[in-house]
C-alpha positions in Angstrom: 0.0 0.0 0.0 1.4 3.4 -1.0 0.7 6.2 1.4 0.3 9.8 0.1 -0.6 13.0 1.8 -3.2 15.1 -0.1 -3.4 18.7 1.1 -6.7 20.2 0.1 -5.6 23.9 0.0 -8.5 26.2 0.7 -7.3 29.7 -0.2 -6.3 31.8 2.9 -6.6 28.9 5.3 -2.9 28.6 6.3 -2.2 26.5 3.2 1.2 28.1 2.5 2.3 27.2 6.0 1.4 23.5 5.4 2.9 23.6 1.9 6.2 24.8 3.4 6.2 21.9 5.9 5.5 19.4 3.1 8.2 20.9 0.9 10.8 20.9 3.7 9.9 17.4 4.7 9.8 15.7 1.3 11.7 17.9 -1.1 11.0 16.7 -4.7 8.6 14.1 -3.2 6.0 17.0 -2.9 4.5 19.2 -5.4 1.5 21.5 -6.1 -1.0 20.2 -8.6 -3.3 22.8 -10.1 -4.2 23.1 -13.8 -3.6 26.4 -15.7 -7.2 27.4 -16.3 -8.5 30.3 -14.3 -11.0 27.9 -12.8 -11.0 24.2 -12.9 -12.1 21.1 -10.9 -9.7 18.2 -10.4 -11.9 15.2 -9.8 -11.0 12.4 -7.5 -10.4 10.1 -10.5 -8.1 12.7 -12.1 -6.2 13.2 -8.9 -5.7 9.4 -8.6 -4.5 9.3 -12.2 -2.0 12.1 -11.5 -0.7 10.3 -8.4 -0.2 7.1 -10.3 1.7 9.0 -13.0 4.1 10.3 -10.3 4.9 7.3 -8.2 7.7 9.1 -6.3 5.3 11.6 -4.7 4.9 11.4 -1.0 2.6 14.5 -0.7 0.6 16.7 -3.0 -1.2 20.1 -2.5 -4.0 21.4 -4.7 -6.5 24.3 -4.6 -8.6 22.6 -7.3 -8.8 19.0 -6.0 -12.3 17.8 -5.2 -13.4 15.2 -2.8 -13.6 12.3 -2.0 -9.9 11.7 -1.4 -8.4 9.3 -4.0 -8.0 6.2 -1.9 -8.3 3.1 -4.1 -6.5 -0.1 -5.1 -2.9 0.2 -3.7 -3.1 3.9 -2.9 -4.0 5.2 0.6 -4.6 9.0 0.6 -4.2 10.9 3.9 -6.1 14.2 3.5 -5.1 17.5 5.2 -7.6 20.4 5.2 -8.1 23.5 7.4 -11.3 25.3 8.2 -11.5 29.1 9.1 -14.0 31.6 10.4 -15.5 32.7 7.1 -15.7 36.5 7.8 -12.1 36.5 9.1 -11.1 34.6 6.0 -12.6 37.3 3.7 -10.8 40.0 5.7 -7.5 38.1 5.1 -8.3 37.8 1.4 -8.6 41.6 1.2 -5.3 42.2 3.0 -3.6 39.7 0.8 -5.1 41.1 -2.4 -4.0 44.7 -1.4 -0.5 43.4 -0.6 -0.3 41.7 -4.0 -1.7 44.6 -5.9 -4.5 42.5 -7.4 -6.7 44.4 -9.8 -9.9 43.1 -8.1 -9.0 45.0 -4.9 -6.6 47.7 -6.1 -7.8 51.2 -5.2 -10.9 49.8 -3.3 -11.9 50.1 0.3 -12.7 46.9 2.1 -16.4 47.8 1.9 -16.1 48.2 -1.9 -14.2 44.9 -2.1 -17.0 43.1 -0.2 -19.7 44.7 -2.4 -17.8 43.3 -5.4 -17.6 39.8 -3.8 -21.3 39.8 -3.1 -22.2 40.6 -6.7 -23.7 37.6 -8.6 -21.0 37.8 -11.3 -18.3 37.1 -8.8 -19.6 33.6 -8.0 -19.3 31.8 -4.7 -15.8 32.9 -3.4 -17.5 34.8 -0.6 -20.7 32.7 -0.3 -19.9 29.7 1.9 -17.0 28.7 -0.3 -15.6 26.3 2.4 -18.8 24.4 2.6 -18.8 23.9 -1.2 -15.1 22.9 -1.2 -15.7 20.3 1.6 -18.8 18.8 -0.1 -19.0 15.9 -2.6 -19.6 18.3 -5.5 -16.8 17.6 -8.0 -18.0 20.2 -10.5 -18.2 23.6 -8.8 -19.0 26.4 -11.4 -18.6 30.1 -11.5 -19.7 32.9 -13.9 -19.9 33.2 -16.8 -22.9 31.0 -16.5 -24.7 30.0 -13.3 -22.5 29.8 -10.3 -22.8 26.9 -7.9 -25.0 27.9 -4.9 -24.6 26.2 -1.5 -27.4 23.8 -0.7 -28.5 21.7 2.3 -26.9 18.7 0.6 -23.6 20.6 0.3 -23.7 21.5 4.0 -24.7 17.9 5.1 -21.8 16.5 3.1 -19.3 18.9 4.4 -20.2 18.2 8.1 -20.2 14.5 7.4 -16.7 14.8 5.8 -15.3 16.6 8.9 -16.7 13.9 11.1 -15.3 11.1 8.9 -11.8 12.5 8.7 -9.3 11.1 11.2 -8.0 14.7 11.7 -8.3 18.1 10.2 -7.3 21.6 11.2 -8.8 24.8 12.5 -6.9 28.0 11.5 -7.7 29.6 14.9 -6.2 26.6 16.7 -3.2 26.2 14.5 -0.8 24.7 17.0 -3.3 22.2 18.3 -4.2 21.3 14.7 -0.6 20.7 13.7 -0.1 18.5 16.8 -3.2 16.5 15.9 -2.2 16.0 12.3 1.3 15.1 13.2 0.1 12.4 15.6 -2.0 11.0 12.8 0.5 11.2 10.0 3.9 10.5 11.4 3.4 6.7 11.8 3.1 6.5 8.0 5.4 9.4 7.3 8.3 9.4 9.8 10.2 12.1 8.0 7.2 14.6 8.1 7.9 17.6 10.2 4.9 19.9 10.9 5.8 23.1 12.7 3.3 25.3 14.5 4.5 28.5 12.7 2.4 30.6 10.3 3.8 31.6 6.9 2.3 34.4 4.9 0.5 36.2 7.8 -1.6 39.1 6.6 0.1 42.3 7.6 -1.6 45.0 9.7 -4.3 42.7 11.1 -5.2 42.3 14.8 -3.9 39.1 16.3 -7.1 38.3 18.2 -10.0 36.9 16.2 -12.6 38.8 18.2 -10.8 42.0 17.6 -10.5 41.3 13.9 -14.2 40.5 13.6 -15.1 43.7 15.5 -12.9 45.7 13.2 -14.5 44.2 10.1 -18.0 44.9 11.5 -17.0 48.5 12.3 -15.5 49.0 8.8 -18.3 47.5 6.9 -21.2 48.9 8.9 -24.1 46.9 10.3 -26.1 46.5 7.1 -23.2 45.3 4.9 -21.8 43.1 7.6 -25.2 41.4 8.0 -25.3 40.8 4.2 -21.9 39.2 4.4 -23.0 37.0 7.3 -26.1 35.9 5.5 -24.1 35.0 2.4 -21.9 32.8 4.6 -24.6 31.3 6.8 -23.6 27.7 5.9 -19.9 28.4 6.5 -20.6 30.0 9.8 -22.5 27.0 11.0 -19.8 24.7 9.5 -17.2 26.6 11.4 -19.1 26.1 14.7 -19.7 22.5 14.0 -16.1 22.1 12.9 -14.9 23.5 16.3 -17.1 21.0 18.1 -15.9 18.0 16.0 -12.3 19.2 16.3 -12.6 19.2 20.1 -13.9 15.6 20.0 -10.9 14.5 17.8 -8.4 16.2 20.1 -9.9 14.4 23.2 -9.9 11.1 21.3 -6.3 11.6 20.4 -5.3 12.5 24.0 -7.1 9.4 25.4 -5.2 7.2 23.0 -1.9 8.7 24.1 -2.7 8.5 27.8 -0.9 5.7 29.7 -2.9 2.8 31.0 -4.2 3.3 34.5 
C-alpha cells in the first residue's frame, strides 16, 4: 500500500504554512498540482491518475482538487484540510489582495471589495465557499454561466466529511491542529515535520480573532456586515460544527496517548 498526503488547500486557510512543511519534509517528493485554467475542478479520478503518474510523490497540494480523497487499489490517501472563520477569511483575502496589488482589490476600500464579492457575477468565493469545497460536489461552477449555490446537501456532506476524517485543522487553533495532524500522519510518514508556525501572515491585522471581527464589523457597517454573514450562513455553521468536531478528535487523540491506568 502506497501512502500519500493530499493537502486540500483552501485559499487563505494557512495553506502556505502547510505547503512549506511538506516541501521541507519531502523535497521533490512533494509538489503542487493545479491546472492552468482560471477555474477548474480536479476530480477524485483525475487526482488518482495524477498520483499514479508520479509514483515518487509522498505528498501533493491542490487548490482545485475535489473530494472524495483518491484512496483506491494500492493507494492510501491521507487528507489535510483546514477550516477558518468565514468572515475573518474574507478579511484576510482583502489584506492579501492589497499586498499583492491584485486588480480586483486595487484602489478599493474593504467595503467596496466586499460589495464586489457579493455581486452575482463574482460567484461563490464569498458565499460559503468552504462548505462547497468540503462537499461531494466535483464540478463547482462560477460565472460566466450560473455559479454553484450552496445547498442543504452541500452542508450535510461537508459536516459528514469533517466527522469522517481522522483529523483536520482549525486555523484559529493552528498549534493544536498541527499536533493532531502530526500524531495521525507520522506513523506512515516518519520524515514529516509539521511546525506550528504561520507563513504568509496578513500584515496589519489584529492578532485576536474577536478584535479582527469587531474591526471588520465597524469598517463595513451593520447592514453590509449582515449581508456578508447571510451570504456565509452555511460556512458560519460549518465553522461552529467544525470546532465541536475538532474538540472531539483532540480528546480522542489524547485518550489514545494516555498511559494505561
